Residue, then its C-alpha position, 0 to 999 in steps of 0.5 A: m478475449r484474454m488471449f487477444k488482450k495479451i497479444f495486444k499488450f505484447i504488441n504495444a509494449k516498449k521493446s529493447y533488443l540488447p541483453p539485460k544489464k548486468t547488475k548487483i541489485l535487480f528490482f522485480d517490478n517498479i514499486f520502490f525502484k525510484e526510491f532505491s535508485k536515489f540510494f544506490d549507484s545506478r551502475i549496480i541497480s536495474k529493474i525488470d518490468i513484470r507488467v508487460n509495459e516493456l519487453n526484452v526481445y533478446v530474452i524472448i529469443y534466448t528463452f525459446f531458441f537457446k534454452l529451448e523452453k516453452l515461451t511463458f512469461h514465468n520462463y521469460l522472468k527467470n531467464y531475465i534474472s539469470l542473464t543479469q547475474c544479479k546478487i540480490v532480487i528485491t520486490g515491493n510487489d509483495n503480493y505477487i506470489f510467483f516471486y516466492s517461487l524464484k528462490n527455488f531456481f536461484p538458491e545462490k541469490k538473495f530474494i527480498s520482499i517489502q510489504n507495500g500495502f494492506r494484506n487481507f485474509t484472502f491473500f494468505q489463503k492463496l499463499k497457503k495453497q502454494k508449496n515450497l515458497k521461499a525468500d531470504y527476507i520479508f520486510a513487513f509492517n508489523k509483527s503480526f504480518c511477519d508471523l503470517f508471512r512466516k506461516f506460508v513462506s520459508t523466510k526470515t522476517i523483519v519489522s520495518g513499517s511502511f517503506r513509503n511512509n518512512t521516506i517522508k520526514i515528520n513535520k512537527k510544526k503547529k497544526m491547522k484547525s482542520f480535519l482531513f478525510i481520506s477518500n477511498g473512492n466512490p461508486a461512480a466508476s462501476p456498480s460492482m467490485l470484484h476481489g478474488r471470489f468476492k463481489f461487492n455491491v459498490k453502492k453499499f460499500f461506499s454508503s458508510d463513507l457518506k454517512l460518516l462524512n455527513y456526521t463529520q461535516e456537521y461536527c466541523e460546522r458546529n465547531k468552526i473546523i475546516l473539513k478537507i477531503f483528499l480525493k483518491f483519483y485524478g483526471e476523469k476518475g477524480n472529477r467523477e469522485l468529486n461530483y459524487f461527493k458534492e451531490n451526496i454531502r449536504n454541506r457545500n463548505i468543504k475543501f476538496l484536495i484533488k490529485t494531479k498526475s504530477k503530484d508527489v506521493s508525499d503530499i498526503y503524508q505532509l498534509a496529514d502532518k499539518n492537520l489537527l486530525t485525519i479521518s480514515t476508513h479501511s485505508t492503510f494510510g490510517l495506520e501510517n498516520l498513526s505511526r507518525l503519532n498524528r491524531t487519527a480517527i479510524f472508522n473500520n466500516k467496510i467489514k459487512p459490505s466486503y464480507n470481512v475482506m476489507n476489515l483493517f483490523w482482521n489480524y489483531k485482537l481488538p475490541k470493536n471500539g476504542d479511543f480512536w477507532s470504531d468498527d461502525n460509523f452509523n452511530k452518530k453519537k459514537v462518531n462525535s465522541i471519537l472526534n471530540n475526544l481526539k480534538n480536545m486531547r492534549s498532544v502529550s496525552w495523545e502520544r502517550k496513549v497511542k504510542s505502544l498501539a501505533n507501534r503494534f500496527m506499524i513502526y516509523d523508521y525514517q529513511n528506511k535505515i532497517i531495510f537499507n542497512k540489511i541490503n548493504e550488509l548483504l552486498k558487503k558479503e558478496 
């Protein structure tokens, strides 16, 4: 079955027939390519598709007939990189482990990885099983992730925060009297969910979110606060997610924010900047929002149903409960206490209290100066 899927994907992939463009910077996958294309001249930057949506027939022929190599996707990727004669290879797909083996084939090129999302302990277990992994630089959310990457990859690491978060300017205008809840999906799509060797019961996985939402809407109703839910999906999946919440939340006086395919990724950051408080569970966005010094309540409630895989704080030594977080949201009193504390706290007090811890989780580097300065430095040396 997997072979048929691969053949089908190959047949349907967009084909190009000319040799790959010679370039100074080659993007390995399309994550962050759009943002980098705005910063660098189009003549010195290009990308390679690693999802088999596009294939270069010239590289396939070159691999099989000229290099006389077995026609594997890894050989295809290596020869594509070689033909571009690039100086720097960058990826935003930091959990694509094969990327960290490429430096062994091209020691003269610079390989840079940019952390794109939350990485749990299973990812680093996979890295541990590999040998001779290398990169020149890995830009990570924080010092903890830098330390973890260096344990298993021979590389220099630099703390840079979240690339996407850093592209959006913080809006300091007056907040609306509303709470924003960040949805992470719903069990309507599938009864189970696989993550490596772990299989989650999806109904149990999301039941804690329903409990949290019902507590939150009761709090908002009592305090005359508007509750908004930012849905994860759009299209048909988005409709199923919307119906799931409508059927399972007691109060109907909730504003649902539905994505569209054309909406910019910046929407969620700009929305959070405008709301009095953002409520998050296991999403990386909770930490991104903290780095913007926005009031954020994090209910890290997926530890048990995910067998610790979705424990947002797994790599930090934190108590189970704090001023703005808790590892449990089945305690209504605790939920109300956190929401009340954050709602009533003066902005100056909030920023003073949270700043050092927020920087521990994720720094905010507007316009990604740390990353772009390093890349420009490398380009000047060429």
